[in-house]
C-alpha positions as CSV (number, residue, x, y, z in Angstrom):
1,X,-45.7,-60.0,-0.1
2,X,-45.6,-62.9,-2.6
3,X,-47.6,-66.1,-2.4
4,X,-44.6,-68.3,-1.6
5,X,-43.4,-65.9,1.1
6,X,-46.9,-66.3,2.7
7,X,-46.5,-70.1,2.5
8,X,-43.0,-69.8,4.2
9,X,-44.7,-67.8,7.0
10,X,-47.5,-70.3,7.3
11,X,-50.0,-67.6,6.4
12,X,-51.3,-69.9,3.6
13,X,-51.6,-73.7,4.1
14,X,-49.5,-76.1,2.0
15,X,-49.0,-79.8,1.9
16,X,-45.4,-79.8,3.0
17,X,-43.1,-82.7,2.1
18,X,-39.8,-81.4,3.6
19,X,-38.6,-78.4,5.5
20,X,-35.4,-77.1,7.0
21,X,-34.0,-73.8,8.2
22,X,-33.5,-72.5,4.6
23,X,-36.0,-74.3,2.3
24,X,-39.4,-75.7,2.1
25,X,-41.0,-78.2,-0.3
26,X,-44.7,-78.8,-0.9
27,X,-47.1,-80.4,-3.3
28,X,-48.0,-78.2,-6.3
29,X,-51.8,-77.4,-6.3
30,X,-51.9,-77.8,-10.1
31,X,-49.9,-81.0,-10.7
32,X,-48.5,-81.7,-14.1
33,X,-47.3,-85.2,-13.1
34,X,-48.4,-87.9,-10.6
35,X,-45.8,-86.4,-8.3
36,X,-45.3,-82.6,-8.6
37,X,-43.4,-80.9,-5.7
38,X,-42.2,-77.3,-5.5
39,X,-39.0,-76.5,-3.6
40,X,-38.4,-72.9,-2.6
41,X,-35.9,-70.9,-0.5
42,X,-37.4,-69.3,2.6
43,X,-35.7,-66.0,1.7
44,X,-37.3,-64.2,-1.2
45,X,-35.3,-64.4,-4.4
46,X,-37.2,-63.3,-7.5
47,X,-35.8,-65.9,-10.0
48,X,-32.8,-68.0,-11.0
49,X,-31.3,-64.8,-12.5
50,X,-30.8,-63.5,-9.0
51,X,-29.8,-66.6,-7.0
52,X,-26.3,-66.9,-5.5
53,X,-24.1,-69.9,-6.2
54,X,-24.0,-70.5,-2.5
55,X,-27.8,-70.7,-2.2
56,X,-28.0,-72.9,-5.3
57,X,-25.4,-75.4,-3.8
58,X,-27.7,-75.7,-0.7
59,X,-30.8,-76.0,-2.9
60,X,-29.2,-78.9,-4.8
61,X,-28.7,-80.8,-1.6
62,X,-32.3,-80.0,-0.5
63,X,-33.7,-81.3,-3.8
64,X,-31.7,-84.5,-3.5
65,X,-33.2,-85.0,0.0
66,X,-36.7,-84.4,-1.4
67,X,-36.4,-87.1,-4.1
68,X,-35.1,-89.5,-1.5
69,X,-38.0,-88.7,0.8
70,X,-40.5,-89.4,-1.9
71,X,-38.5,-92.4,-3.3
72,X,-38.0,-91.3,-6.9
73,X,-34.2,-91.0,-6.9
74,X,-33.9,-94.3,-8.7
75,X,-36.9,-94.3,-11.0
76,X,-36.1,-90.8,-12.3
77,X,-37.5,-87.3,-12.1
78,X,-37.3,-83.8,-13.7
79,X,-36.3,-80.6,-12.1
80,X,-37.4,-77.3,-13.7
81,X,-37.3,-73.7,-12.9
82,X,-39.1,-71.1,-15.0
83,X,-37.6,-67.6,-15.4
84,X,-39.5,-64.6,-16.6
85,X,-42.7,-64.3,-18.6
86,X,-41.5,-66.2,-21.7
87,X,-40.1,-68.9,-19.4
88,X,-43.5,-69.4,-17.8
89,X,-42.7,-68.0,-14.4
90,X,-46.0,-67.3,-12.7
91,X,-44.8,-66.6,-9.1
92,X,-41.9,-64.2,-8.8
93,X,-40.1,-66.2,-6.1
94,X,-37.4,-68.7,-7.1
95,X,-38.9,-72.2,-7.1
96,X,-38.1,-75.6,-8.6
97,X,-40.6,-78.0,-9.9
98,X,-39.8,-81.6,-9.2
99,X,-41.8,-83.9,-11.3
100,X,-41.9,-87.7,-11.2
101,X,-44.0,-90.8,-10.5
102,X,-44.3,-91.7,-14.2
103,X,-42.4,-91.8,-17.5
104,X,-42.5,-88.1,-18.4
105,X,-43.2,-86.8,-21.9
106,X,-41.7,-83.7,-23.4
107,X,-44.6,-82.2,-25.5
108,X,-45.1,-78.9,-23.9
109,X,-43.5,-77.0,-26.8
110,X,-46.4,-77.9,-29.1
111,X,-48.3,-74.7,-28.2
112,X,-45.3,-72.4,-28.1
113,X,-45.1,-69.2,-30.2
114,X,-41.6,-68.8,-31.7
115,X,-40.5,-65.2,-31.6
116,X,-37.7,-65.2,-34.2
117,X,-35.0,-66.1,-31.6
118,X,-33.6,-69.0,-33.7
């Protein structure tokens, strides 16, 4: 069973922000911004490549509720999902990073290793 499925089942503690019947949001344990929240579906979906449009529609509404809950809907935020090894996905369970609480930079490509895909 994956790490996030264990969080859904309360087998691993998390600092939850918001939860409903289908999704849960909690603080990332390795934050990359002053506010770094992960939003996940309670059902296991490996990545964005496997998610249904119906689940994504519901996830969109859930993420909008999160940013209202933590009061960053007006100041701004970033929503990211990583897919696969080259995309930086570490946990093979669909999750969205919601980053905010500061003016965010875009410098994470400085250490990338181009692989001739351009």
